N, C-alpha and C positions, 0 to 999 in steps of 0.2 A: 786734151794733149797731157800723154806719160812722160816725165823725166825724171831723171834721178837727185839724188838732193846732193850731190857735188856738180850739178849741170845751173843750180840756181841762181849760182850770182853772175854769170853768163846770160842767164837767159832775159835777168831783172833789168841788167848794163841793156838791154834790146829793145827789151818792151816791156807793157804792164797788160795784162789781161782780169778781166771782170770780172774772176773768179780763181782762189786759189783753194785746192784740199789737202794738207799734210795729215796723213795717217799713219798709226803704228803704235809701236812700246816702249822705245827709247824716249823717256821723257826729256832729256836735256837737246839731242838731236832736235828735235821737234821743237823747243820752244827755242831754241837758237836761228832754224827756221824761219820759225814764224815773227821775231823780230828783225829777221834782216828782208821779209815782206811789209812788215808795218811800216819802216824805214823809208823803204824803196815808195810806198802809200804816200807819206806823208812829203815827203821830196814831191810830188806828184801832183802836191797842195790837196788835200784830203787833211781838213780840221777837226771832223766829227768822227766820233770812233763811238760803237756802241758792240757792248758784248753780253749775248746771250749762253748762260751755261742750260745745258739739255738736259734735264735729269725727270725720272716718271713722268708724269701725265703732263708733260708741257703744253701748253696753248700757243701753236705758232702764230697765231692770229694776231698776238703780242706784237709780231717784227712787222715794218713796215717796209717795205720792199722801196718803193718808190717816195719821194720826198713831199711832203705835205707841201710847202709852201711853192710859189710858181714864183717866185721872186728871180729876177734874173742875173743876181748876184750869188744863189742859192749856193752852199760849198760843197765840195765832193766831201764824202762818207766814206768810212770802213764801216764794215757790220764782220762782226768778229763773235763765229758760234763752236763754242768747246762742245764735242759730241764724245764725251769718254767711251758709250757703249759702242760705236761702232755704227749705230740702227738710229735713223729717224724715224723710225716707222712709217705707218701708212699716211698719217697726216703734214709727218714733216720730210717726207719722199714729196710729196702732190707739192708742197710747199717753194721746196726746192727746182722742181721740175716745172712752176710757175716763174720761181726769178729766172732761169736757163731760159724760156720759154720768149721773155723779153728783159733783158737787162737794162737798169735804169742807168741812162749816162754817166750818171753822179754818185755813182755805188760801185765800190768794190767789194766780195765778199770772201772772205778767210776762215775757212774752215778747219780746227782743229779738232781731229777724232784719234781716238785710239783704235786697233787693230779691226781693220775692215775685210773680211775673209773675203773668197773668191766667190764664191757665192753672189754675195752681196753686192760684189764690184760689177756685176752683170747685171746689179739692180736697173731700172728706166734712170732715177733722180742720178744713180753715178755715173753712168755712159753719156747721160745728157749735159752734165758739168762737164763730164772729161771734154767734150765737142767743145765745148763754149771756152772753159780755161783750161787749167794747170792741175794735173794731180800727182801728190809727189809721194811715193811709199818710202819710210823712214825705217829701216832694219837696223837690229839690235845687232852692234861692232862683235862679231863673235870672237872668243877671249884667245884665237888664235891670231885673228889679224891686232886685236886690243896694242903690242906695243907700236906695232905703225902708227896707230890712232895718235897714239901720244907722243910720239915722235913729231908726225905734224902737225900736233898742236903747239907742243913746244916749239917748233921754228917757226910758226905764225907768231906767237908770243917773242922773237925775238933770241932764245935761248939755244944753246950752242951743246949738245953730248953727242955721247957714242948707243950705237944700239942697246949695249948692255945698260946702260942707264934707262931708257926707256923702258927695257923687258923688267928690269929692276923695281921701276913706279906701277908697272902694269899688274904685276905680281901682288903689291904689296895693296893693291886699289878691286884684286878679283873682281873686275867687271863693270865697277860701280864709275859709269861715268862723270857722274857726280862731284864722287872724291877725287876722282884724277882730274876733274878739271879746276877744283879748289887747289890739289897739291901744288897743282903747273904755277897757278895763280900764285901762290906765297912763295913757290922758286924764283918765280920772275923779281918779287921786292928781294929776296933774300940775295940773291945772285947780283956783286958789283957789275961785274963786265959780260953777262951773259952766257958764261962761264960754267956747265950742272958736273959735277963730277959726283962720285960715288959717295963719297966722307957726307958733303951737302944734304944727297937724300938720304942718307939714314938719321942725320941729325934733326930733318926735317920734317918727312912724310909721315904723319900719321896712320898705323895702321888702321884705314878706315874698309876693311875688307869684308863691310855688310857684317859685323860681329854684334851689331845689336840686337838685345833680347827680339825683337819680331825677328830679325832674321833668322836665330835660333828656329823658329817656330814655322818658318817657311821651308827649312831645312826637312823640319821633323813630318810637315804635314805631305813633302814631296818627298819623305822616304830616302832621302840620300843622309843616310847611317853615316860614311865615313866621315861627313860634315863634322858631325854632330859635337863627338869629343872634341873636335880641333877647337870649334867655338868656344865652346863652354872652359878652356882652358885657356882659351886669351883672352875671356871676358874675367876669368878668377885673376889672369896675371894680370890684369891693369887697372885691378882695384873697384869695379862695380860692384856695387852691393848687392847681395842674394835674394834678398827682398826686390829689387827694382826688379830681378830679371824675376823672380819667384811673377810679379804682381800680371808682367806681359804673358808668360804660360798661363798663368790663372785663367786671365781676360780671355787668349784664344781657346784655351781646350773648351771653357764654358760652352763658346760661340759653337763650336763644333758638336760639345754633347745636344745642344740646343736645337741646332740643325737635324741631327744624325734622331733625334727623337721627332720631329716634325717629320723626315722623311719616312723614319718606321711606322708612324700613323697614316702613311696613304699621298704624302702632299708629293708632289713630281719636285724634285732637285731645282729648277728654275723658278718657280715659286718660294722655294724654303728660301732660293740665294736674295731674290730681290725685298725678302722679307727683313733683312737682317739691318740692323744700324752702325755702321753703316751699310750698305748692300755688297755682297760677294762681287768684284769686276769681270767683264768678259776675260781678261787675261790671267786672274786665279782659278775660273771656274772649276780649268779639267785637275788641277792638282787639287781643290777642296773637293771635288766629286773622287777622286780616289781617296783619300784621306777618309771622310764620311764612307764609303762602301770597301773601307778596309777592315772596319771592327763592324759588332752588332751597338744597339744604343746601348747595353747591357753592360758591353766592353769598355767603351765612352767614359761611362756612369765608373768606372773602377780605376782610373786615372787620376778621376778629379781627388778618390780617397787617399792615394796616393800623397795629392798636394798636401792633404794634413802632416803628414809623415813629414816632411820638406820644412812644413810651417815652423811644427816644434824643435825641429831640428835645427831652422835656420835662427830664431829666438832664443837658440841655449837652453831648453826644454828638453833635449835629447841630446845622446852623447853621437848620434850617429852624424854624417860629414854630409852637409843637406846640398852640397856640389854633386858627391854622389849618387846620392837620394833624386837628383836632379837629372842627372846624366841615365841613369836607367830607367827611371819617368820617361824621356825623350825618346831613348833608345827602342822603348817599347812600344810608346805611341805612332813610332815611323814605320812599323812592322817589323820590326828583326827579334828575333827569338834572344832574349836576353843568357847567356851561359850564367853557369851558375856562379863560377868564380866572381862575377862582377856583382851578381848580388851578394856574396860573401864580404867582396872589397867595400860595398855600402856600409858595412856595418862599422 
């Protein structure tokens, strides 16, 4: 049975099913929904919980669906399976079908999965779990809908504000639901009477708009040219050490250079992604494929050569501005043609 996320509480208050499958890419919403399901299962008498993280060549025979004890007083169990890839593989699919064909009365199965595409949702393991229990797709909150999401969350916390305040918070967290949730929690502590005004928001809400160094590289690999100068400007204004940013950029570029070398040697990108430590997750594969295919391996290596110039400038060994050099590098790696005036401005 397919239900929407907003229907979950009403469903749980009426009944409890043998299996729940949460899937999608919005980690905060998935974890909060999982917590709600766990609480309901505990209230139903479950006092045993097993957690299995499915990665690589997982041995599904480790999971014992049926309780081994024959005691009349055997407790209820929760088996929680985390499936970040969104696919259990052939062996896993058979194991899940086995569970669905004969679900034990003492066990509830909770599966927390990454994105499951339309094709995989037609697989037998998925359709049989859907018939037996509840499947819940968790969609990301669109930027246009984020102010409404913020407003609803504030109301749930007993906070009072107007749409302008919700929009202000949404703009400052730029789609980061974890950051939005944290800031709303902080506002609930700072507010004396639950009333939130613009002055309180501006004084307390940190600009968590994904301006960390790895967020910068996400923009680079996605080819989001317009965001790069803004991110670097904010990192610099917040007093972030250039060497800390440099370290993250260097690590990310080294990773792409390694992957582009493997791909140039004839390896498939799927195998290349799987070879990385950590591996490239499904939700990031499209962006990384786009980045790797943007340039040749030789071209990607040339960006590493630019890192040497940035390192020397950051350590005061040259008179160049390291932030300007870094902006030039990131714009180039993102696929934009660097105007001569930008290159001159780096000097």
